[in-house]
Rosetta silent file (secondary structure, phi, psi, omega in degrees, C-alpha in Angstrom):
SEQUENCE: XXXXXXXXXXXXXXXXXXXXXXXXXXXXXXXXXXXXXXXXXXXXXXXXXXXXXXXXXXXXXXXXXXXXXXXXXXXXXXXXXXXXXXXXXXXXXXXXXXXXXXXXXXXXXXXXXXXXXXXXXXXXXX
SCORE:     score description
SCORE:     0.000 S_00000001
   1 L     0.000  151.770  175.234   -0.004    0.025   -0.054 S_00000001
   2 E  -127.461  137.858  176.053    0.995    3.537   -0.689 S_00000001
   3 E  -115.593  130.881  179.120   -0.407    6.503    1.026 S_00000001
   4 E  -114.630  132.360 -177.253   -0.430    9.935   -0.602 S_00000001
   5 E  -128.245  118.077  173.989   -1.081   13.269    1.058 S_00000001
   6 E   -85.446  160.665  176.264   -1.342   16.457   -0.942 S_00000001
   7 E  -164.261  166.573 -178.562   -0.804   19.990    0.600 S_00000001
   8 L   100.293   -4.169  176.767   -0.278   23.426   -0.523 S_00000001
   9 L   -70.217  175.311  175.488   -3.503   24.435   -1.888 S_00000001
  10 E   159.828 -161.214  178.544   -5.260   27.546   -1.193 S_00000001
  11 E  -103.493  131.472 -175.812   -6.540   30.878   -2.646 S_00000001
  12 E  -140.226  152.150  176.918   -4.443   32.769   -5.146 S_00000001
  13 E   -81.563  158.162 -179.015   -5.196   35.689   -7.526 S_00000001
  14 L   -60.482  142.868 -175.881   -5.144   35.154  -11.319 S_00000001
  15 L    79.714   -4.508  173.932   -1.533   35.250  -12.496 S_00000001
  16 L   -81.855 -169.944 -175.498   -0.173   34.070   -9.198 S_00000001
  17 L  -136.956  155.222  176.361    1.619   30.934   -8.212 S_00000001
  18 E  -147.152  151.639  173.260    1.273   28.024   -5.854 S_00000001
  19 E  -123.102  120.883  177.943    3.357   24.976   -5.149 S_00000001
  20 E   -94.954  140.508  177.519    1.628   21.738   -4.287 S_00000001
  21 E  -113.491  151.778  171.912    3.286   18.884   -2.464 S_00000001
  22 E  -136.830  115.090  177.340    2.462   15.200   -2.499 S_00000001
  23 E  -100.405  132.084 -176.179    4.080   13.117    0.214 S_00000001
  24 E  -108.828  139.666  177.258    4.164    9.404   -0.316 S_00000001
  25 E  -139.725  169.061  177.740    4.500    6.808    2.450 S_00000001
  26 E    90.619 -137.328 -172.532    4.183    3.091    2.774 S_00000001
  27 L   -89.952   62.098  174.050    5.574    0.798    0.132 S_00000001
  28 L   -62.584  153.272 -178.034    7.042    3.449   -2.061 S_00000001
  29 L  -149.472  148.933  169.825    9.173    2.250   -4.937 S_00000001
  30 L   -64.290   -7.881  178.191   11.351    3.609   -7.658 S_00000001
  31 L   -89.880   -3.475  177.271    9.100    1.854  -10.029 S_00000001
  32 E   -76.262  131.169  167.030    6.152    4.246   -9.248 S_00000001
  33 E   -97.989  134.921 -176.562    5.175    6.840  -11.742 S_00000001
  34 E  -107.706  135.363  178.867    3.463    9.853  -10.023 S_00000001
  35 E  -119.632  152.870  169.358    0.708   11.864  -11.785 S_00000001
  36 E  -114.678  129.616  168.287   -1.058   15.106  -11.013 S_00000001
  37 E  -131.887  169.112  179.843   -4.660   15.553  -11.852 S_00000001
  38 E  -143.282  152.469 -176.276   -7.346   18.077  -11.235 S_00000001
  39 E  -138.160  109.895  175.391  -11.116   18.128  -11.085 S_00000001
  40 L   -91.214  152.915 -178.574  -13.139   21.252  -11.405 S_00000001
  41 L   -47.846  122.102  177.515  -16.760   21.433  -10.300 S_00000001
  42 L    79.438   10.962 -176.111  -19.037   19.660  -12.734 S_00000001
  43 L  -126.076  161.408  178.440  -16.142   18.462  -14.823 S_00000001
  44 L   -75.879  161.312  176.961  -14.228   15.295  -15.270 S_00000001
  45 E   -77.132  142.514 -176.565  -10.865   14.725  -13.597 S_00000001
  46 E  -136.084  147.585 -175.349   -8.179   15.498  -16.020 S_00000001
  47 E   -67.512  134.853  170.605   -4.364   14.777  -16.270 S_00000001
  48 E  -102.881  -49.129  177.345   -2.051   17.659  -15.486 S_00000001
  49 E   175.045  179.320 -179.063    1.318   16.011  -15.771 S_00000001
  50 E  -154.900  172.947  179.179    3.485   13.358  -14.249 S_00000001
  51 E  -148.499  143.404  171.452    6.992   12.308  -13.265 S_00000001
  52 E   -73.032  152.595 -177.605    8.850    9.102  -13.066 S_00000001
  53 L   -62.476  -31.023  178.439   10.106    8.360   -9.514 S_00000001
  54 L   -72.861  -22.478 -174.827   13.669    8.702  -10.778 S_00000001
  55 L    87.123   -2.726 -175.501   12.788   12.036  -12.239 S_00000001
  56 L   -68.284  -27.140  179.178   14.190   11.031  -15.633 S_00000001
  57 L  -120.294  131.022  173.943   10.778   11.527  -17.268 S_00000001
  58 E  -132.669  150.675 -178.969    8.273   14.280  -17.019 S_00000001
  59 E  -143.280  147.450 -179.767    5.153   14.814  -18.979 S_00000001
  60 E  -136.888  149.635  168.695    2.621   17.746  -19.151 S_00000001
  61 L   -71.924  148.947 -178.859   -0.782   18.376  -20.539 S_00000001
  62 H   -48.814  -41.380 -169.460   -0.700   20.929  -23.396 S_00000001
  63 H   -73.084  -10.599  178.268   -2.644   23.468  -21.322 S_00000001
  64 H  -117.141   -4.955 -174.533   -0.011   23.796  -18.595 S_00000001
  65 L   -61.145  134.610  179.741    3.231   23.439  -20.528 S_00000001
  66 L    84.842   -2.611  177.760    5.501   26.365  -19.787 S_00000001
  67 L  -122.908  -30.760  177.575    3.609   27.342  -16.716 S_00000001
  68 E  -104.925  145.161  177.287    3.641   24.233  -14.481 S_00000001
  69 E  -143.374  134.651  178.110    6.650   22.225  -13.507 S_00000001
  70 E  -105.737  130.904 -179.378    6.767   18.845  -11.679 S_00000001
  71 E  -137.268  172.433  171.840    9.639   17.896   -9.649 S_00000001
  72 E  -150.046  158.277 -174.114   10.499   15.447   -6.851 S_00000001
  73 E  -128.029   96.816 -172.132   12.706   15.122   -3.828 S_00000001
  74 H   -60.538  -39.354 -176.554   13.443   11.443   -3.243 S_00000001
  75 H   -61.346  -19.749  178.351   14.981   11.921    0.139 S_00000001
  76 H  -108.966    4.025 -173.271   11.519   13.119    1.310 S_00000001
  77 L    47.437   45.036 -172.083    9.445   10.860   -0.873 S_00000001
  78 E  -122.446  142.955  171.833    7.812   14.040   -2.093 S_00000001
  79 E  -125.247  140.204 -170.167    6.588   15.202   -5.401 S_00000001
  80 E  -120.640  155.382  170.093    5.845   18.874   -6.205 S_00000001
  81 E  -129.413  111.326  176.061    3.736   20.736   -8.631 S_00000001
  82 E   -92.796  126.249 -174.209    4.740   24.295   -9.205 S_00000001
  83 E  -122.428  117.184  175.250    2.052   26.245  -10.750 S_00000001
  84 L  -115.574  165.933  179.321    2.547   29.715  -12.288 S_00000001
  85 L    50.330   46.025 -173.349    0.435   32.155  -14.134 S_00000001
  86 L   -63.960  151.829  179.041   -2.632   30.555  -12.727 S_00000001
  87 L  -117.481  156.677  175.784   -6.025   31.239  -14.346 S_00000001
  88 H   -57.744  -39.867  179.301   -9.498   31.317  -12.798 S_00000001
  89 H   -64.806   -9.109  177.266  -10.541   28.370  -14.829 S_00000001
  90 H   -96.661   15.951  170.059   -7.930   26.275  -13.184 S_00000001
  91 L   -63.622  128.087 -173.399   -9.845   26.418   -9.912 S_00000001
  92 E  -176.470  169.557  166.438  -10.135   22.789   -9.012 S_00000001
  93 E   -90.659  122.124  178.985   -9.248   19.975   -6.437 S_00000001
  94 E   -97.232  129.607 -179.381   -5.759   18.872   -7.344 S_00000001
  95 E  -121.863  149.510  165.948   -4.805   15.220   -6.804 S_00000001
  96 E  -117.430  152.954 -168.462   -1.715   13.277   -6.963 S_00000001
  97 E  -142.944  157.154 -176.375   -1.706    9.635   -7.912 S_00000001
  98 E  -132.192  137.885  179.823    0.737    6.799   -8.162 S_00000001
  99 E  -137.868  142.560  178.532    0.950    3.824  -10.607 S_00000001
 100 E   -78.056  123.128 -177.393    3.317    0.953  -10.751 S_00000001
 101 L    82.416 -176.412 -178.699    5.313    1.073  -13.896 S_00000001
 102 L  -152.429  135.765  173.682    4.726    3.420  -16.798 S_00000001
 103 L  -139.182  120.673 -175.936    3.037    3.198  -20.170 S_00000001
 104 H   -60.798  -32.677  179.614    2.808    6.395  -22.146 S_00000001
 105 H   -59.737  -28.852 -168.074   -0.470    5.381  -23.773 S_00000001
 106 H  -115.245    0.821 -170.912   -2.262    5.248  -20.448 S_00000001
 107 L   -69.449  -11.964 -179.699   -0.553    7.994  -18.307 S_00000001
 108 L   -98.703    2.060 -169.595   -3.421   10.419  -18.684 S_00000001
 109 L  -104.828  130.332 -179.073   -6.130    7.971  -17.668 S_00000001
 110 H   -46.667  -50.410 -169.441   -7.575    7.823  -14.163 S_00000001
 111 H   -63.806  -17.759 -178.775   -7.953    3.994  -14.204 S_00000001
 112 H   -76.389  -12.389 -177.851   -4.187    3.507  -14.777 S_00000001
 113 L   -95.714  139.161 -176.356   -3.375    4.740  -11.279 S_00000001
 114 L   -93.580  -36.122  178.049   -3.323    2.564   -8.283 S_00000001
 115 E  -131.272  148.349 -177.478   -3.318    5.011   -5.452 S_00000001
 116 E  -131.712  142.580  172.540   -4.746    8.426   -4.887 S_00000001
 117 L   -82.988 -174.918 -177.833   -4.417   11.223   -2.330 S_00000001
 118 L   -84.299  -18.097  177.611   -7.391   13.148   -0.959 S_00000001
 119 L    96.512  152.002  171.969   -6.837   16.096   -2.996 S_00000001
 120 E  -129.812  135.865 -176.721   -6.163   19.729   -2.253 S_00000001
 121 E   -78.417  131.764  170.384   -8.339   22.742   -3.233 S_00000001
 122 E  -121.943  121.281  179.221   -6.894   25.358   -5.407 S_00000001
 123 E  -115.117  127.880  175.057   -9.030   28.504   -6.022 S_00000001
 124 E  -113.391  123.124 -177.927   -7.895   31.223   -8.408 S_00000001
 125 E   -94.582  150.316 -173.950   -9.775   34.439   -8.162 S_00000001
 126 L   -94.880    0.000    0.000  -10.190   36.811  -11.095 S_00000001
């Protein structure tokens, strides 16, 4: 079992920045790929980006490229999502998720992930 706990959400003005953290515990492994997702009210959960546990691979959804950065700190078993130039439409609950192994064809799909955090609310005011 892997436990994931997100933190760092909050209220920010449009154009501002936030850094989310996802702390992993339990049976963490270098074979886990970590993803970030978000779900806005009334919308489906969508893939934001992900990172291999080694950090060798990172992937981003087109709508966040150039503004969001995913990184990890292995010594702390923590993955980060740095979000810059936030927009009001990016108000959502942000989740981190872990999956064993990696397949590029399925990295954006919820069902491909084995463990999920509880989510952290990000609200971007206009």
